DRENBA-702614 format. One record per atom (N, C-alpha, C): residue in one letter; residue number from 0; atom name; x, y, z. Coordinates in nm, 3 decimals, decimal comma. Layout:
<sites>
{site "A" NUM "CA" {X Y Z}};
...
</sites>
This chain:
<sites>
{site "M" 0 "N" {0,074 -0,137 -0,006}};
{site "M" 0 "CA" {0,009 0,007 -0,005}};
{site "M" 0 "C" {0,076 0,137 0,003}};
{site "F" 1 "N" {0,195 0,104 0,063}};
{site "F" 1 "CA" {0,301 0,238 0,087}};
{site "F" 1 "C" {0,328 0,291 -0,058}};
{site "D" 2 "N" {0,380 0,178 -0,132}};
{site "D" 2 "CA" {0,431 0,210 -0,265}};
{site "D" 2 "C" {0,320 0,289 -0,349}};
{site "I" 3 "N" {0,197 0,252 -0,341}};
{site "I" 3 "CA" {0,091 0,333 -0,415}};
{site "I" 3 "C" {0,087 0,490 -0,364}};
{site "L" 4 "N" {0,088 0,492 -0,232}};
{site "L" 4 "CA" {0,089 0,624 -0,176}};
{site "L" 4 "C" {0,220 0,722 -0,234}};
{site "V" 5 "N" {0,340 0,660 -0,238}};
{site "V" 5 "CA" {0,440 0,728 -0,298}};
{site "V" 5 "C" {0,436 0,736 -0,445}};
{site "Y" 6 "N" {0,375 0,651 -0,510}};
{site "Y" 6 "CA" {0,368 0,646 -0,658}};
{site "Y" 6 "C" {0,260 0,778 -0,696}};
{site "L" 7 "N" {0,143 0,774 -0,618}};
{site "L" 7 "CA" {0,041 0,884 -0,656}};
{site "L" 7 "C" {0,108 1,014 -0,621}};
{site "F" 8 "N" {0,168 1,017 -0,488}};
{site "F" 8 "CA" {0,232 1,156 -0,452}};
{site "F" 8 "C" {0,330 1,214 -0,557}};
{site "E" 9 "N" {0,406 1,112 -0,614}};
{site "E" 9 "CA" {0,530 1,144 -0,697}};
{site "E" 9 "C" {0,467 1,191 -0,832}};
{site "N" 10 "N" {0,374 1,109 -0,878}};
{site "N" 10 "CA" {0,327 1,111 -1,023}};
{site "N" 10 "C" {0,216 1,200 -1,041}};
{site "Y" 11 "N" {0,113 1,255 -0,931}};
{site "Y" 11 "CA" {-0,008 1,316 -0,957}};
{site "Y" 11 "C" {0,010 1,419 -0,844}};
{site "I" 12 "N" {0,020 1,433 -0,750}};
{site "I" 12 "CA" {0,014 1,535 -0,662}};
{site "I" 12 "C" {0,137 1,617 -0,627}};
{site "H" 13 "N" {0,255 1,585 -0,606}};
{site "H" 13 "CA" {0,388 1,643 -0,618}};
{site "H" 13 "C" {0,403 1,714 -0,743}};
{site "N" 14 "N" {0,375 1,655 -0,856}};
{site "N" 14 "CA" {0,424 1,708 -0,988}};
{site "N" 14 "C" {0,310 1,794 -1,035}};
{site "E" 15 "N" {0,207 1,845 -0,950}};
{site "E" 15 "CA" {0,096 1,910 -1,001}};
{site "E" 15 "C" {0,042 1,875 -1,114}};
{site "S" 16 "N" {0,013 1,738 -1,140}};
{site "S" 16 "CA" {-0,025 1,684 -1,282}};
{site "S" 16 "C" {-0,198 1,691 -1,222}};
{site "E" 17 "N" {-0,275 1,674 -1,312}};
{site "E" 17 "CA" {-0,411 1,658 -1,302}};
{site "E" 17 "C" {-0,432 1,552 -1,229}};
{site "I" 18 "N" {-0,520 1,558 -1,111}};
{site "I" 18 "CA" {-0,567 1,454 -1,024}};
{site "I" 18 "C" {-0,672 1,400 -1,074}};
{site "Y" 19 "N" {-0,702 1,255 -1,073}};
{site "Y" 19 "CA" {-0,808 1,211 -1,117}};
{site "Y" 19 "C" {-0,932 1,229 -1,046}};
{site "A" 20 "N" {-1,026 1,273 -1,079}};
{site "A" 20 "CA" {-1,167 1,299 -1,010}};
{site "A" 20 "C" {-1,238 1,175 -0,989}};
{site "D" 21 "N" {-1,234 1,093 -1,091}};
{site "D" 21 "CA" {-1,311 0,987 -1,081}};
{site "D" 21 "C" {-1,218 0,871 -1,037}};
{site "R" 22 "N" {-1,251 0,811 -0,939}};
{site "R" 22 "CA" {-1,200 0,700 -0,834}};
{site "R" 22 "C" {-1,170 0,573 -0,927}};
{site "A" 23 "N" {-1,294 0,546 -0,997}};
{site "A" 23 "CA" {-1,267 0,431 -1,101}};
{site "A" 23 "C" {-1,161 0,441 -1,206}};
{site "D" 24 "N" {-1,127 0,558 -1,260}};
{site "D" 24 "CA" {-1,023 0,586 -1,358}};
{site "D" 24 "C" {-0,902 0,566 -1,266}};
{site "L" 25 "N" {-0,884 0,636 -1,153}};
{site "L" 25 "CA" {-0,745 0,613 -1,085}};
{site "L" 25 "C" {-0,742 0,486 -1,057}};
{site "T" 26 "N" {-0,823 0,415 -0,998}};
{site "T" 26 "CA" {-0,820 0,272 -0,997}};
{site "T" 26 "C" {-0,758 0,208 -1,092}};
{site "K" 27 "N" {-0,827 0,219 -1,213}};
{site "K" 27 "CA" {-0,809 0,139 -1,347}};
{site "K" 27 "C" {-0,634 0,173 -1,368}};
{site "E" 28 "N" {-0,589 0,294 -1,353}};
{site "E" 28 "CA" {-0,457 0,350 -1,369}};
{site "E" 28 "C" {-0,361 0,290 -1,297}};
{site "L" 29 "N" {-0,415 0,275 -1,158}};
{site "L" 29 "CA" {-0,287 0,206 -1,045}};
{site "L" 29 "C" {-0,308 0,058 -1,084}};
{site "S" 30 "N" {-0,406 0,002 -1,120}};
{site "S" 30 "CA" {-0,411 -0,134 -1,177}};
{site "S" 30 "C" {-0,311 -0,150 -1,274}};
{site "L" 31 "N" {-0,311 -0,070 -1,383}};
{site "L" 31 "CA" {-0,225 -0,105 -1,521}};
{site "L" 31 "C" {-0,090 -0,070 -1,470}};
{site "A" 32 "N" {-0,057 0,009 -1,362}};
{site "A" 32 "CA" {0,045 0,026 -1,305}};
{site "A" 32 "C" {0,125 -0,094 -1,250}};
{site "G" 33 "N" {0,045 -0,171 -1,204}};
{site "G" 33 "CA" {0,074 -0,300 -1,168}};
{site "G" 33 "C" {0,029 -0,331 -0,993}};
{site "F" 34 "N" {-0,053 -0,230 -0,974}};
{site "F" 34 "CA" {-0,080 -0,255 -0,797}};
{site "F" 34 "C" {-0,200 -0,361 -0,806}};
{site "H" 35 "N" {-0,233 -0,410 -0,682}};
{site "H" 35 "CA" {-0,316 -0,480 -0,662}};
{site "H" 35 "C" {-0,441 -0,420 -0,610}};
{site "D" 36 "N" {-0,561 -0,454 -0,634}};
{site "D" 36 "CA" {-0,690 -0,388 -0,607}};
{site "D" 36 "C" {-0,703 -0,377 -0,437}};
{site "D" 37 "N" {-0,672 -0,458 -0,382}};
{site "D" 37 "CA" {-0,695 -0,442 -0,234}};
{site "D" 37 "C" {-0,577 -0,340 -0,185}};
{site "D" 38 "N" {-0,478 -0,320 -0,213}};
{site "D" 38 "CA" {-0,373 -0,243 -0,175}};
{site "D" 38 "C" {-0,402 -0,096 -0,230}};
{site "I" 39 "N" {-0,481 -0,078 -0,358}};
{site "I" 39 "CA" {-0,545 0,043 -0,404}};
{site "I" 39 "C" {-0,643 0,082 -0,322}};
{site "F" 40 "N" {-0,729 -0,005 -0,296}};
{site "F" 40 "CA" {-0,846 0,064 -0,191}};
{site "F" 40 "C" {-0,776 0,089 -0,060}};
{site "R" 41 "N" {-0,711 0,032 -0,012}};
{site "R" 41 "CA" {-0,654 0,067 0,122}};
{site "R" 41 "C" {-0,604 0,182 0,111}};
{site "A" 42 "N" {-0,488 0,236 -0,011}};
{site "A" 42 "CA" {-0,452 0,339 -0,011}};
{site "A" 42 "C" {-0,513 0,467 -0,033}};
{site "L" 43 "N" {-0,623 0,440 -0,119}};
{site "L" 43 "CA" {-0,713 0,562 -0,125}};
{site "L" 43 "C" {-0,788 0,595 -0,005}};
{site "Q" 44 "N" {-0,841 0,494 0,078}};
{site "Q" 44 "CA" {-0,910 0,496 0,204}};
{site "Q" 44 "C" {-0,801 0,594 0,288}};
{site "W" 45 "N" {-0,676 0,547 0,278}};
{site "W" 45 "CA" {-0,575 0,615 0,367}};
{site "W" 45 "C" {-0,582 0,780 0,331}};
{site "L" 46 "N" {-0,570 0,805 0,188}};
{site "L" 46 "CA" {-0,557 0,949 0,139}};
{site "L" 46 "C" {-0,689 1,003 0,185}};
{site "D" 47 "N" {-0,806 0,960 0,179}};
{site "D" 47 "CA" {-0,926 1,012 0,235}};
{site "D" 47 "C" {-0,939 1,051 0,368}};
{site "S" 48 "N" {-0,851 0,978 0,454}};
{site "S" 48 "CA" {-0,876 0,977 0,591}};
{site "S" 48 "C" {-0,735 1,102 0,626}};
{site "L" 49 "N" {-0,643 1,110 0,543}};
{site "L" 49 "CA" {-0,559 1,228 0,561}};
{site "L" 49 "C" {-0,620 1,354 0,518}};
{site "S" 50 "N" {-0,707 1,339 0,405}};
{site "S" 50 "CA" {-0,772 1,457 0,370}};
{site "S" 50 "C" {-0,852 1,530 0,463}};
{site "K" 51 "N" {-0,937 1,437 0,550}};
{site "K" 51 "CA" {-1,002 1,478 0,651}};
{site "K" 51 "C" {-0,937 1,512 0,755}};
{site "L" 52 "N" {-0,841 1,470 0,800}};
{site "L" 52 "CA" {-0,738 1,534 0,902}};
{site "L" 52 "C" {-0,680 1,653 0,874}};
{site "Q" 53 "N" {-0,656 1,703 0,722}};
{site "Q" 53 "CA" {-0,617 1,826 0,690}};
{site "Q" 53 "C" {-0,712 1,928 0,685}};
{site "E" 54 "N" {-0,828 1,880 0,657}};
{site "E" 54 "CA" {-0,944 1,982 0,665}};
{site "E" 54 "C" {-0,975 2,035 0,801}};
{site "S" 55 "N" {-0,951 1,930 0,910}};
{site "S" 55 "CA" {-0,985 1,971 1,053}};
{site "S" 55 "C" {-0,835 1,994 1,117}};
{site "H" 56 "N" {-0,754 2,073 1,077}};
{site "H" 56 "CA" {-0,608 2,107 1,091}};
{site "H" 56 "C" {-0,600 2,140 1,272}};
{site "V" 57 "N" {-0,665 2,214 1,308}};
{site "V" 57 "CA" {-0,652 2,244 1,431}};
{site "V" 57 "C" {-0,749 2,159 1,528}};
{site "K" 58 "N" {-0,723 2,068 1,611}};
{site "K" 58 "CA" {-0,776 2,018 1,701}};
{site "K" 58 "C" {-0,796 2,049 1,836}};
{site "P" 59 "N" {-0,924 2,064 1,907}};
{site "P" 59 "CA" {-0,945 2,149 2,017}};
{site "P" 59 "C" {-0,868 2,092 2,133}};
{site "Y" 60 "N" {-0,822 1,945 2,149}};
{site "Y" 60 "CA" {-0,754 1,898 2,235}};
{site "Y" 60 "C" {-0,607 1,937 2,243}};
{site "L" 61 "N" {-0,541 1,983 2,127}};
{site "L" 61 "CA" {-0,425 2,023 2,110}};
{site "L" 61 "C" {-0,396 2,172 2,148}};
{site "T" 62 "N" {-0,513 2,259 2,154}};
{site "T" 62 "CA" {-0,495 2,392 2,178}};
{site "T" 62 "C" {-0,426 2,437 2,327}};
{site "K" 63 "N" {-0,426 2,341 2,430}};
{site "K" 63 "CA" {-0,392 2,382 2,557}};
{site "K" 63 "C" {-0,211 2,337 2,588}};
{site "L" 64 "N" {-0,161 2,294 2,455}};
{site "L" 64 "CA" {-0,023 2,271 2,452}};
{site "L" 64 "C" {0,068 2,377 2,499}};
{site "T" 65 "N" {0,173 2,354 2,572}};
{site "T" 65 "CA" {0,275 2,446 2,610}};
{site "T" 65 "C" {0,422 2,441 2,512}};
{site "V" 66 "N" {0,498 2,525 2,516}};
{site "V" 66 "CA" {0,637 2,485 2,468}};
{site "V" 66 "C" {0,690 2,380 2,535}};
{site "S" 67 "N" {0,673 2,351 2,659}};
{site "S" 67 "CA" {0,740 2,240 2,745}};
{site "S" 67 "C" {0,680 2,119 2,725}};
{site "S" 68 "N" {0,560 2,112 2,657}};
{site "S" 68 "CA" {0,469 1,984 2,639}};
{site "S" 68 "C" {0,571 1,874 2,590}};
{site "V" 69 "N" {0,570 1,749 2,636}};
{site "V" 69 "CA" {0,634 1,625 2,574}};
{site "V" 69 "C" {0,530 1,524 2,530}};
{site "R" 70 "N" {0,560 1,481 2,419}};
{site "R" 70 "CA" {0,473 1,369 2,353}};
{site "R" 70 "C" {0,509 1,217 2,418}};
{site "I" 71 "N" {0,431 1,165 2,468}};
{site "I" 71 "CA" {0,455 1,013 2,523}};
{site "I" 71 "C" {0,392 0,931 2,439}};
{site "Y" 72 "N" {0,480 0,827 2,376}};
{site "Y" 72 "CA" {0,415 0,732 2,273}};
{site "Y" 72 "C" {0,378 0,613 2,343}};
{site "T" 73 "N" {0,268 0,557 2,273}};
{site "T" 73 "CA" {0,192 0,463 2,350}};
{site "T" 73 "C" {0,284 0,323 2,306}};
{site "V" 74 "N" {0,260 0,212 2,369}};
{site "V" 74 "CA" {0,307 0,095 2,320}};
{site "V" 74 "C" {0,327 0,056 2,171}};
{site "E" 75 "N" {0,193 0,067 2,122}};
{site "E" 75 "CA" {0,186 0,025 2,006}};
{site "E" 75 "C" {0,262 0,129 1,895}};
{site "E" 76 "N" {0,246 0,284 1,936}};
{site "E" 76 "CA" {0,337 0,354 1,835}};
{site "E" 76 "C" {0,504 0,333 1,837}};
{site "S" 77 "N" {0,547 0,297 1,987}};
{site "S" 77 "CA" {0,643 0,263 2,003}};
{site "S" 77 "C" {0,717 0,156 1,923}};
{site "R" 78 "N" {0,621 0,052 1,903}};
{site "R" 78 "CA" {0,657 -0,072 1,816}};
{site "R" 78 "C" {0,650 -0,032 1,680}};
{site "K" 79 "N" {0,588 0,072 1,648}};
{site "K" 79 "CA" {0,554 0,112 1,492}};
{site "K" 79 "C" {0,704 0,184 1,456}};
{site "L" 80 "N" {0,709 0,291 1,557}};
{site "L" 80 "CA" {0,829 0,378 1,522}};
{site "L" 80 "C" {0,934 0,344 1,633}};
{site "D" 81 "N" {1,045 0,312 1,552}};
{site "D" 81 "CA" {1,171 0,274 1,638}};
{site "D" 81 "C" {1,221 0,410 1,685}};
{site "A" 82 "N" {1,343 0,417 1,783}};
{site "A" 82 "CA" {1,344 0,535 1,842}};
{site "A" 82 "C" {1,423 0,645 1,752}};
{site "Q" 83 "N" {1,486 0,586 1,632}};
{site "Q" 83 "CA" {1,527 0,677 1,525}};
{site "Q" 83 "C" {1,436 0,746 1,469}};
{site "C" 84 "N" {1,309 0,686 1,445}};
{site "C" 84 "CA" {1,185 0,739 1,396}};
{site "C" 84 "C" {1,150 0,861 1,496}};
{site "R" 85 "N" {1,113 0,836 1,606}};
{site "R" 85 "CA" {1,072 0,921 1,713}};
{site "R" 85 "C" {1,154 1,043 1,739}};
{site "G" 86 "N" {1,287 0,985 1,748}};
{site "G" 86 "CA" {1,369 1,106 1,734}};
{site "G" 86 "C" {1,392 1,217 1,604}};
{site "F" 87 "N" {1,353 1,161 1,495}};
{site "F" 87 "CA" {1,318 1,246 1,379}};
{site "F" 87 "C" {1,215 1,336 1,407}};
{site "L" 88 "N" {1,089 1,262 1,450}};
{site "L" 88 "CA" {0,993 1,348 1,492}};
{site "L" 88 "C" {1,009 1,471 1,592}};
{site "M" 89 "N" {1,102 1,416 1,679}};
{site "M" 89 "CA" {1,128 1,539 1,760}};
{site "M" 89 "C" {1,220 1,658 1,718}};
{site "F" 90 "N" {1,283 1,606 1,623}};
{site "F" 90 "CA" {1,386 1,692 1,555}};
{site "F" 90 "C" {1,288 1,788 1,450}};
{site "L" 91 "N" {1,211 1,746 1,393}};
{site "L" 91 "CA" {1,112 1,826 1,306}};
{site "L" 91 "C" {1,024 1,927 1,363}};
{site "E" 92 "N" {0,998 1,877 1,507}};
{site "E" 92 "CA" {0,936 1,987 1,596}};
{site "E" 92 "C" {1,022 2,056 1,632}};
{site "Q" 93 "N" {1,134 2,047 1,663}};
{site "Q" 93 "CA" {1,237 2,132 1,709}};
{site "Q" 93 "C" {1,286 2,251 1,607}};
{site "I" 94 "N" {1,280 2,187 1,484}};
{site "I" 94 "CA" {1,304 2,309 1,375}};
{site "I" 94 "C" {1,180 2,357 1,303}};
{site "N" 95 "N" {1,059 2,324 1,383}};
{site "N" 95 "CA" {0,968 2,377 1,330}};
{site "N" 95 "C" {0,893 2,350 1,202}};
{site "V" 96 "N" {0,932 2,234 1,152}};
{site "V" 96 "CA" {0,884 2,183 1,042}};
{site "V" 96 "C" {0,743 2,109 1,075}};
{site "L" 97 "N" {0,734 2,033 1,201}};
{site "L" 97 "CA" {0,605 1,993 1,223}};
{site "L" 97 "C" {0,568 2,076 1,386}};
{site "D" 98 "N" {0,432 2,114 1,391}};
{site "D" 98 "CA" {0,399 2,142 1,538}};
{site "D" 98 "C" {0,319 2,024 1,577}};
{site "A" 99 "N" {0,247 2,050 1,706}};
{site "A" 99 "CA" {0,178 1,941 1,765}};
{site "A" 99 "C" {0,069 1,881 1,694}};
{site "S" 100 "N" {-0,002 1,983 1,618}};
{site "S" 100 "CA" {-0,095 1,937 1,550}};
{site "S" 100 "C" {-0,070 1,837 1,417}};
{site "T" 101 "N" {0,014 1,902 1,357}};
{site "T" 101 "CA" {0,081 1,814 1,224}};
{site "T" 101 "C" {0,157 1,692 1,269}};
{site "R" 102 "N" {0,210 1,685 1,407}};
{site "R" 102 "CA" {0,299 1,568 1,443}};
{site "R" 102 "C" {0,186 1,469 1,469}};
{site "E" 103 "N" {0,073 1,491 1,541}};
{site "E" 103 "CA" {-0,047 1,403 1,520}};
{site "E" 103 "C" {-0,105 1,336 1,435}};
{site "M" 104 "N" {-0,135 1,424 1,308}};
{site "M" 104 "CA" {-0,177 1,397 1,190}};
{site "M" 104 "C" {-0,055 1,279 1,133}};
{site "V" 105 "N" {0,065 1,325 1,154}};
{site "V" 105 "CA" {0,158 1,207 1,108}};
{site "V" 105 "C" {0,163 1,080 1,167}};
{site "L" 106 "N" {0,133 1,081 1,304}};
{site "L" 106 "CA" {0,139 0,954 1,375}};
{site "L" 106 "C" {-0,022 0,876 1,364}};
{site "D" 107 "N" {-0,112 0,950 1,312}};
{site "D" 107 "CA" {-0,240 0,891 1,289}};
{site "D" 107 "C" {-0,225 0,815 1,155}};
{site "R" 108 "N" {-0,147 0,894 1,038}};
{site "R" 108 "CA" {-0,137 0,833 0,933}};
{site "R" 108 "C" {-0,039 0,707 0,933}};
{site "V" 109 "N" {0,083 0,715 1,004}};
{site "V" 109 "CA" {0,171 0,607 1,014}};
{site "V" 109 "C" {0,116 0,487 1,087}};
{site "M" 110 "N" {0,014 0,526 1,186}};
{site "M" 110 "CA" {-0,052 0,382 1,256}};
{site "M" 110 "C" {-0,148 0,323 1,174}};
{site "D" 111 "N" {-0,189 0,402 1,068}};
{site "D" 111 "CA" {-0,294 0,348 0,960}};
{site "D" 111 "C" {-0,230 0,254 0,866}};
{site "L" 112 "N" {-0,083 0,262 0,862}};
{site "L" 112 "CA" {-0,016 0,198 0,750}};
{site "L" 112 "C" {-0,014 0,051 0,787}};
{site "D" 113 "N" {0,005 -0,037 0,682}};
{site "D" 113 "CA" {0,033 -0,160 0,697}};
{site "D" 113 "C" {0,154 -0,199 0,735}};
{site "G" 114 "N" {0,174 -0,309 0,808}};
{site "G" 114 "CA" {0,305 -0,354 0,864}};
{site "G" 114 "C" {0,330 -0,302 0,994}};
{site "Q" 115 "N" {0,424 -0,382 1,050}};
{site "Q" 115 "CA" {0,446 -0,383 1,217}};
{site "Q" 115 "C" {0,548 -0,262 1,247}};
{site "S" 116 "N" {0,602 -0,200 1,145}};
{site "S" 116 "CA" {0,710 -0,099 1,178}};
{site "S" 116 "C" {0,717 -0,011 1,051}};
{site "I" 117 "N" {0,762 0,120 1,070}};
{site "I" 117 "CA" {0,807 0,184 0,955}};
{site "I" 117 "C" {0,958 0,239 0,953}};
{site "C" 118 "N" {1,024 0,248 0,857}};
{site "C" 118 "CA" {1,140 0,290 0,839}};
{site "C" 118 "C" {1,165 0,450 0,832}};
{site "L" 119 "N" {1,269 0,503 0,859}};
{site "L" 119 "CA" {1,290 0,654 0,874}};
{site "L" 119 "C" {1,255 0,716 0,723}};
{site "D" 120 "N" {1,305 0,636 0,634}};
{site "D" 120 "CA" {1,277 0,701 0,483}};
{site "D" 120 "C" {1,121 0,704 0,455}};
{site "D" 121 "N" {1,045 0,604 0,498}};
{site "D" 121 "CA" {0,894 0,606 0,477}};
{site "D" 121 "C" {0,842 0,713 0,584}};
{site "L" 122 "N" {0,883 0,716 0,696}};
{site "L" 122 "CA" {0,845 0,816 0,765}};
{site "L" 122 "C" {0,857 0,960 0,704}};
{site "K" 123 "N" {0,964 0,986 0,643}};
{site "K" 123 "CA" {0,973 1,113 0,589}};
{site "K" 123 "C" {0,885 1,131 0,479}};
{site "W" 124 "N" {0,847 1,020 0,395}};
{site "W" 124 "CA" {0,736 1,049 0,306}};
{site "W" 124 "C" {0,596 1,083 0,345}};
{site "V" 125 "N" {0,567 1,006 0,460}};
{site "V" 125 "CA" {0,435 1,036 0,531}};
{site "V" 125 "C" {0,434 1,192 0,582}};
{site "V" 126 "N" {0,542 1,235 0,623}};
{site "V" 126 "CA" {0,554 1,363 0,677}};
{site "V" 126 "C" {0,532 1,480 0,556}};
{site "L" 127 "N" {0,579 1,442 0,465}};
{site "L" 127 "CA" {0,581 1,522 0,336}};
{site "L" 127 "C" {0,427 1,535 0,291}};
{site "M" 128 "N" {0,364 1,396 0,286}};
{site "M" 128 "CA" {0,231 1,396 0,236}};
{site "M" 128 "C" {0,131 1,462 0,338}};
{site "V" 129 "N" {0,156 1,454 0,464}};
{site "V" 129 "CA" {0,088 1,531 0,553}};
{site "V" 129 "C" {0,093 1,675 0,546}};
{site "L" 130 "N" {0,223 1,728 0,522}};
{site "L" 130 "CA" {0,244 1,875 0,524}};
{site "L" 130 "C" {0,191 1,932 0,368}};
{site "F" 131 "N" {0,194 1,857 0,242}};
{site "F" 131 "CA" {0,140 1,902 0,148}};
{site "F" 131 "C" {0,035 2,001 0,132}};
{site "N" 132 "N" {-0,085 1,954 0,194}};
{site "N" 132 "CA" {-0,186 2,025 0,199}};
{site "N" 132 "C" {-0,246 2,107 0,322}};
{site "V" 133 "N" {-0,170 2,119 0,394}};
{site "V" 133 "CA" {-0,210 2,183 0,517}};
{site "V" 133 "C" {-0,202 2,350 0,537}};
{site "P" 134 "N" {-0,278 2,412 0,555}};
{site "P" 134 "CA" {-0,293 2,584 0,517}};
{site "P" 134 "C" {-0,185 2,613 0,622}};
{site "G" 135 "N" {-0,095 2,707 0,573}};
{site "G" 135 "CA" {-0,014 2,771 0,641}};
{site "G" 135 "C" {0,115 2,704 0,680}};
{site "R" 136 "N" {0,141 2,582 0,615}};
{site "R" 136 "CA" {0,254 2,520 0,640}};
{site "R" 136 "C" {0,335 2,491 0,529}};
{site "E" 137 "N" {0,325 2,604 0,417}};
{site "E" 137 "CA" {0,403 2,588 0,291}};
{site "E" 137 "C" {0,557 2,579 0,312}};
{site "S" 138 "N" {0,592 2,650 0,410}};
{site "S" 138 "CA" {0,764 2,679 0,445}};
{site "S" 138 "C" {0,800 2,545 0,504}};
{site "A" 139 "N" {0,705 2,476 0,584}};
{site "A" 139 "CA" {0,763 2,346 0,662}};
{site "A" 139 "C" {0,753 2,258 0,532}};
{site "Y" 140 "N" {0,671 2,250 0,452}};
{site "Y" 140 "CA" {0,660 2,141 0,355}};
{site "Y" 140 "C" {0,801 2,168 0,261}};
{site "A" 141 "N" {0,825 2,297 0,226}};
{site "A" 141 "CA" {0,953 2,319 0,166}};
{site "A" 141 "C" {1,057 2,279 0,228}};
{site "Q" 142 "N" {1,096 2,279 0,354}};
{site "Q" 142 "CA" {1,198 2,251 0,454}};
{site "Q" 142 "C" {1,182 2,078 0,442}};
{site "M" 143 "N" {1,079 2,021 0,444}};
{site "M" 143 "CA" {1,063 1,879 0,445}};
{site "M" 143 "C" {1,110 1,808 0,323}};
{site "E" 144 "N" {1,055 1,886 0,212}};
{site "E" 144 "CA" {1,107 1,843 0,079}};
{site "E" 144 "C" {1,264 1,855 0,072}};
{site "D" 145 "N" {1,337 1,960 0,106}};
{site "D" 145 "CA" {1,481 1,962 0,101}};
{site "D" 145 "C" {1,551 1,859 0,189}};
{site "L" 146 "N" {1,490 1,797 0,317}};
{site "L" 146 "CA" {1,536 1,692 0,380}};
{site "L" 146 "C" {1,521 1,563 0,303}};
{site "I" 147 "N" {1,415 1,556 0,226}};
{site "I" 147 "CA" {1,412 1,439 0,149}};
{site "I" 147 "C" {1,489 1,418 0,034}};
{site "F" 148 "N" {1,480 1,548 -0,053}};
{site "F" 148 "CA" {1,551 1,526 -0,190}};
{site "F" 148 "C" {1,702 1,578 -0,197}};
{site "D" 149 "N" {1,733 1,675 -0,099}};
{site "D" 149 "CA" {1,879 1,744 -0,092}};
{site "D" 149 "C" {1,962 1,660 -0,022}};
{site "E" 150 "N" {1,991 1,536 -0,033}};
{site "E" 150 "CA" {2,083 1,448 0,069}};
{site "E" 150 "C" {2,236 1,487 0,031}};
{site "P" 151 "N" {2,319 1,527 0,124}};
{site "P" 151 "CA" {2,440 1,555 0,098}};
{site "P" 151 "C" {2,522 1,453 0,047}};
{site "D" 152 "N" {2,609 1,466 -0,060}};
{site "D" 152 "CA" {2,685 1,375 -0,096}};
{site "D" 152 "C" {2,826 1,358 -0,047}};
{site "G" 153 "N" {2,867 1,218 -0,012}};
{site "G" 153 "CA" {3,002 1,223 0,073}};
{site "G" 153 "C" {2,968 1,238 0,200}};
{site "Q" 154 "N" {3,096 1,221 0,266}};
{site "Q" 154 "CA" {3,108 1,263 0,406}};
{site "Q" 154 "C" {3,092 1,399 0,455}};
{site "L" 155 "N" {3,012 1,407 0,573}};
{site "L" 155 "CA" {2,966 1,522 0,648}};
{site "L" 155 "C" {3,077 1,603 0,702}};
{site "H" 156 "N" {3,202 1,541 0,745}};
{site "H" 156 "CA" {3,291 1,594 0,813}};
{site "H" 156 "C" {3,443 1,551 0,755}};
</sites>
């Protein structure tokens, strides 16, 4: 399912190509690209859920947060996101790519993905997908895009 999400994002959403309005046509296109119907259905459901989250950007229960608030991960979240992934999310909050609301959107979408765990590269894609259509987060999206696509060459030191 995750491969379909990345495929859709790279080929339609990120490149600002015309997005299929008809779900049947999109399903057919994805089937022709070699994806299985069950995975296509789950990926489209995942995107629908993301859209609903983005539309309700500010959650009432997140408005009481302070700068010193700390996110405690559930057992299930800790199984799905290893220490490297959780550390990366914290890093993104520290550099203001994510705020509490968008972090929770990312966690919601990660927990809805297939599989027992998620790798750091896949987490980066989920963050990018979440930030893509959130009002007021355009600069955060651009920063995240740089983190994904502008990987440094060679050694850092």
